[in-house]
C-alpha positions in Angstrom: 0.0 0.0 0.0 1.3 3.5 -0.7 2.7 5.7 2.1 1.2 9.1 2.0 3.0 12.1 3.6 2.4 12.0 7.3 3.7 13.2 10.6 4.4 10.9 13.5 4.6 11.9 17.1 7.5 11.3 19.5 5.9 10.5 22.9 8.3 8.2 24.6 11.0 9.2 27.1 14.7 9.4 26.3 16.7 6.2 25.8 20.2 5.6 24.7 21.0 6.0 21.0 20.8 2.7 19.1 23.7 1.1 17.2 23.9 2.0 13.6 23.4 -0.8 11.1 24.0 -0.8 7.4 26.8 0.6 5.3 25.0 3.8 4.6 25.0 5.1 8.1 28.8 5.2 8.2 28.8 7.5 5.1 26.2 10.0 6.5 27.3 13.6 6.6 27.0 15.3 10.0 24.6 17.8 8.5 22.1 15.2 7.1 18.7 15.9 8.6 16.8 12.7 7.7 16.7 9.2 9.2 15.9 5.9 7.4 14.5 2.6 8.5 14.1 -0.6 6.6 11.9 -3.6 7.5 12.5 -6.9 5.6 9.6 -9.0 6.5 8.2 -12.4 5.4 6.0 -10.8 2.7 7.2 -7.2 2.2 10.3 -5.1 2.0 9.7 -1.6 3.2 11.8 1.5 3.6 10.9 4.8 5.3 12.8 8.1 5.4 11.8 10.7 7.9 12.8 14.2 8.8 12.6 15.2 12.5 9.9 17.7 13.5 9.2 19.4 16.8 7.3 16.4 18.1 8.4 13.5 16.0 9.1 13.1 12.3 7.6 13.8 8.9 7.7 11.2 6.1 9.8 12.4 3.2 10.3 9.2 1.2 9.1 5.6 1.3 9.3 2.3 -0.6 7.2 -0.9 -0.3 7.3 -4.0 -2.4 5.8 -7.5 -1.9 8.7 -9.9 -2.2 7.3 -13.1 -0.6 10.6 -13.9 1.1 9.0 -16.6 3.2 7.4 -18.4 0.2 7.8 -22.2 0.8 9.7 -21.7 4.1 7.1 -23.6 6.2 7.6 -26.7 4.0 11.4 -26.6 3.5 12.8 -24.6 6.4 14.8 -22.6 3.9 14.5 -19.4 1.8 14.1 -20.3 -1.8 16.4 -18.9 -4.5 13.5 -17.2 -6.3 12.4 -15.6 -3.0 15.9 -14.4 -2.2 16.3 -13.0 -5.7 13.0 -11.0 -5.3 14.1 -9.6 -2.0 17.6 -8.7 -3.3 16.0 -6.8 -6.2 13.8 -4.8 -3.7 16.7 -4.2 -1.3 18.8 -3.0 -4.3 16.1 -0.4 -5.1 16.2 0.7 -1.4 20.0 1.0 -1.5 19.7 3.1 -4.7 17.3 5.5 -2.9 19.6 5.8 0.1 22.6 6.5 -2.1 20.8 9.5 -3.5 19.6 10.8 -0.1 22.2 11.2 2.7 20.8 10.2 6.0 22.0 10.9 9.6 21.2 7.4 10.8 20.0 4.2 9.1 18.7 0.9 10.6 17.6 -2.2 8.8 15.9 -5.2 10.4 14.8 -8.7 9.3 12.0 -10.6 11.0 10.3 -14.0 11.0 11.4 -15.4 7.7 15.1 -14.8 8.5 14.6 -15.9 12.1 13.2 -19.3 11.0 15.2 -20.1 7.9 18.2 -22.3 8.2 19.9 -20.2 5.5 18.7 -16.9 6.9 22.2 -15.7 8.0 23.8 -16.8 4.7 21.1 -14.8 2.9 21.8 -11.7 4.9 25.5 -12.1 4.1 24.6 -12.1 0.4 22.4 -9.0 1.0 25.4 -7.1 2.4 27.7 -8.3 -0.4 25.3 -7.3 -3.2 23.6 -4.2 -1.8 25.8 -2.8 1.0 22.8 -3.1 3.5 23.2 -5.1 6.7 19.8 -6.0 8.1 19.9 -7.5 11.6 17.6 -10.3 12.7 15.4 -9.0 15.6 13.5 -11.1 18.2 9.8 -11.4 18.4 9.9 -9.3 21.5 11.7 -6.4 19.8 9.1 -6.6 17.0 6.4 -6.1 19.7 8.3 -3.3 21.3 8.8 -1.4 18.0 5.2 -1.8 17.1 4.2 -0.5 20.6 6.5 2.5 20.2 5.1 3.4 16.8 1.5 3.1 18.0 1.9 4.8 21.4 0.8 8.2 20.0 -2.6 6.6 19.3 -3.3 6.0 23.1 -5.8 8.3 24.8 -6.3 9.6 28.3 -8.9 7.1 29.4 -6.9 4.0 28.3 -5.7 1.7 31.1 -4.4 -1.1 28.9 -3.9 -1.7 25.2 -4.0 -4.9 23.2 -1.9 -4.4 20.1 -1.8 -7.0 17.3 0.4 -7.1 14.2 -0.6 -9.7 11.6 2.6 -10.3 9.6 3.6 -12.6 6.8 5.2 -15.3 8.8 3.9 -14.6 12.3 1.4 -12.6 14.3 2.6 -10.6 17.3 0.3 -9.8 20.2 1.4 -7.2 22.7 -0.4 -6.6 26.1 0.5 -3.1 27.2 0.1 -1.1 30.5 -0.8 2.5 29.8 0.4 5.1 32.3 -2.1 7.4 34.0 -2.6 10.8 32.3 -0.5 12.6 35.0 2.3 10.1 34.5 2.0 10.4 30.8 2.5 14.1 31.0 5.8 13.4 32.8 6.8 11.2 29.8 6.3 7.8 31.5 6.3 5.2 28.8 3.8 2.6 28.0 5.0 -0.7 29.4 5.0 -4.1 27.6 3.4 -6.5 30.1 3.5 -9.5 27.9 3.7 -10.6 24.3 3.2 -13.7 22.2 4.4 -14.5 18.7 2.3 -17.1 16.9 3.9 -18.8 13.8 0.7 -18.0 11.9 0.9 -15.1 9.4 -0.8 -14.4 6.1 1.9 -16.2 4.1 2.2 -19.3 6.3 -1.6 -19.6 6.5 -2.1 -19.0 2.7 0.4 -21.7 1.8 -1.2 -24.2 4.2 -4.9 -23.3 4.2 -5.3 -20.4 1.7 -7.7 -22.1 -0.7 -9.9 -23.4 2.1 -10.2 -19.8 3.5 -12.5 -19.1 0.6 -15.0 -21.5 2.0 -17.1 -21.1 5.2 -15.8 -24.3 6.8 -12.2 -23.7 6.0 -12.3 -20.1 7.2 -13.9 -21.1 10.5 -11.3 -23.8 11.0 -8.4 -21.3 10.7 -10.3 -18.9 13.0 -10.6 -21.6 15.7 -6.9 -22.7 15.3 -5.7 -19.1 15.9 -8.2 -18.6 18.7 -6.8 -21.5 20.6 -3.4 -19.9 20.6 -4.9 -16.6 21.8 -6.8 -18.3 24.6 -3.6 -19.7 26.1 -2.2 -16.1 26.2 -5.4 -14.8 27.6 -5.3 -17.3 30.5 -1.9 -16.0 31.5 -2.8 -12.3 31.5 -6.6 -12.4 32.2 -7.1 -10.0 29.3 -10.8 -10.8 29.0 -11.4 -9.8 32.6 -9.6 -6.5 32.0 -11.7 -5.9 28.9 -14.9 -6.4 31.0 -13.5 -3.8 33.4 -13.2 -1.2 30.6 -10.4 1.0 29.5 -8.7 -1.5 27.1 -7.9 -0.2 23.6 -7.6 -2.7 20.7 -5.0 -1.5 18.1 -4.3 -3.4 14.9 -1.4 -2.7 12.6 -1.1 -4.7 9.5 -2.2 -4.8 5.9 -5.2 -6.9 7.0 -6.5 -4.2 9.3 -5.8 -1.3 7.0 -7.6 -3.2 4.2 -10.6 -3.8 6.5 -10.6 0.0 7.2 -10.4 0.9 3.6 -13.4 -1.4 2.8 -15.4 -0.2 5.8 -14.9 3.5 4.7 -15.7 2.6 1.1 -12.5 4.3 -0.2 -12.3 4.4 -4.0 -8.5 3.9 -3.5 -6.4 3.3 -0.4 -5.3 6.5 1.3 -3.2 6.3 4.4 -4.2 9.7 6.0 -7.8 8.6 6.0 -7.0 5.3 7.7 -4.2 5.7 10.1 -5.5 6.4 13.6 -9.1 5.8 12.5 -11.3 4.3 15.2 -13.9 1.9 13.8 -16.8 0.2 15.6 -15.8 -3.5 15.5 -19.2 -4.2 14.0 -18.2 -2.0 11.1 -15.0 -3.9 10.7 -16.8 -7.2 10.9 -19.1 -6.1 8.1 -16.1 -5.2 6.0 -14.7 -8.7 6.6 -18.0 -10.2 5.4 -17.9 -8.0 2.3 -14.4 -9.1 1.5 -15.3 -12.8 2.0 -18.2 -12.4 -0.4 -16.1 -11.0 -3.2 -14.2 -14.2 -4.0 -10.9 -14.3 -5.8 -11.9 -12.2 -8.8 -13.6 -9.5 -6.7 -10.7 -9.3 -4.4 -8.2 -8.9 -7.3 -10.4 -6.0 -8.7 -10.9 -4.3 -5.4 -8.9 -1.0 -5.1 -7.9 -1.7 -1.5 -6.7 -5.3 -2.3 -5.4 -5.9 -5.8 -4.1 -9.0 -7.5 -0.8 -9.3 -5.6 -2.6 -9.7 -2.2 -5.6 -11.9 -3.2 -4.2 -15.0 -1.5 -3.3 -13.2 1.7 -6.4 -11.2 2.6 -8.7 -13.9 3.9 -6.1 -15.7 6.0 -5.3 -12.4 7.6 -9.1 -11.8 8.1 -9.3 -15.2 9.8 -6.6 -14.1 12.3 -8.5 -10.8 12.9 -11.8 -12.8 13.4 -10.1 -15.0 16.0 -8.8 -11.9 17.9 -12.4 -10.5 17.9 -13.8 -13.9 19.1 -11.4 -14.1 22.1 -11.3 -10.4 22.9 -14.6 -8.6 22.1 -13.5 -5.0 22.4 -16.2 -2.6 21.0 -13.9 -0.5 18.9 -10.8 -1.0 16.8 -8.0 1.6 16.4 -6.4 1.2 12.9 -2.7 1.9 12.7 -0.9 2.2 9.3 2.5 2.2 11.0 4.8 -0.4 12.4 8.5 -1.4 12.8 9.9 1.4 10.5 8.1 4.1 12.4 9.3 2.6 15.7 12.9 2.5 14.5 12.8 6.1 13.3 11.4 7.4 16.6 14.1 5.6 18.5 16.9 7.0 16.3 15.6 10.5 16.5 15.1 10.3 20.3 18.6 8.8 20.7 20.1 11.8 19.0 17.9 14.3 20.9 18.3 12.8 24.4 21.6 10.9 24.5 23.0 9.2 27.6 25.3 12.1 28.4 22.6 14.7 28.1 24.1 16.4 25.0 22.7 16.3 21.5 24.5 14.4 18.8 25.5 17.7 17.1 26.9 19.0 20.4 28.9 15.9 20.9 30.4 16.2 17.5 31.3 19.9 17.7 31.3 20.8 21.4 34.1 20.5 23.9 
């Protein structure tokens, strides 16, 4: 989906500056005013470039391409040659963008496909050799933390807890979050990750195993129940259902599945990020959009402006994961977030330069006594 120009808020407290990853950071000029973050996922390769603003950053450039890096991984345990070639082509395009736009800092991460693949490290070595980029494999916990960081500006004063889900290509991350009281938030107390779970059930893995059956009522229901059982185990540990009944729990979804549901629910003639990101939907409205997507069938999904032919096989498996979340945790509204790991990385890099460990800005450390 396209990235429209947007501004993201910086709401978290200071933390140490992160390490710099990727060959381009070392070549950044000291006067460069932009930051770049790259997310190599199981299904997509995404780059985001942002310029700091008073309260966060403004998007100045972006790139997103479906590469299906995890295609066949569940069956073989390895990244295929064709999948690696597609990813390399997308990463080369990102490297070309970065070579023409100096950045102050750059980070690149790889997620579930590279975590699971036996040849994941060898593939990343090839990435560095051919593109100059050095993505690092991050843990499922760091994925949840980065998603939490990017979505924290969507929290509101009355929230006590937040349940954040990210339906990815190779896995689905669920983050259970404690939200500080309004007075604490004014003092920049961060949201706290109470617990998380990473399920090996994403749109690519489910599409390969049960994608065709998701176009039938019985097959779709079977996937919903399989995912729901994973969620119930997490719920029993954290008593999330009980907290929902007490009120003050915000449900936030960040993924192509959720933004597609929002685009359909809002009857958008084409997907537009500013109309979707941060939108609060009644879950009944999202449920109706799910039903509309299911009724379209393959041809209808391919023709839909918020789906398209490249995503036909992935939409209903993702919708099944969302339906399972709704079944286990019936929160009345859904906050839609068209943001994720890239935004979280950018906010961390910007904050690290603004509030370094020694209390001086990065510019002062370079030029000051």
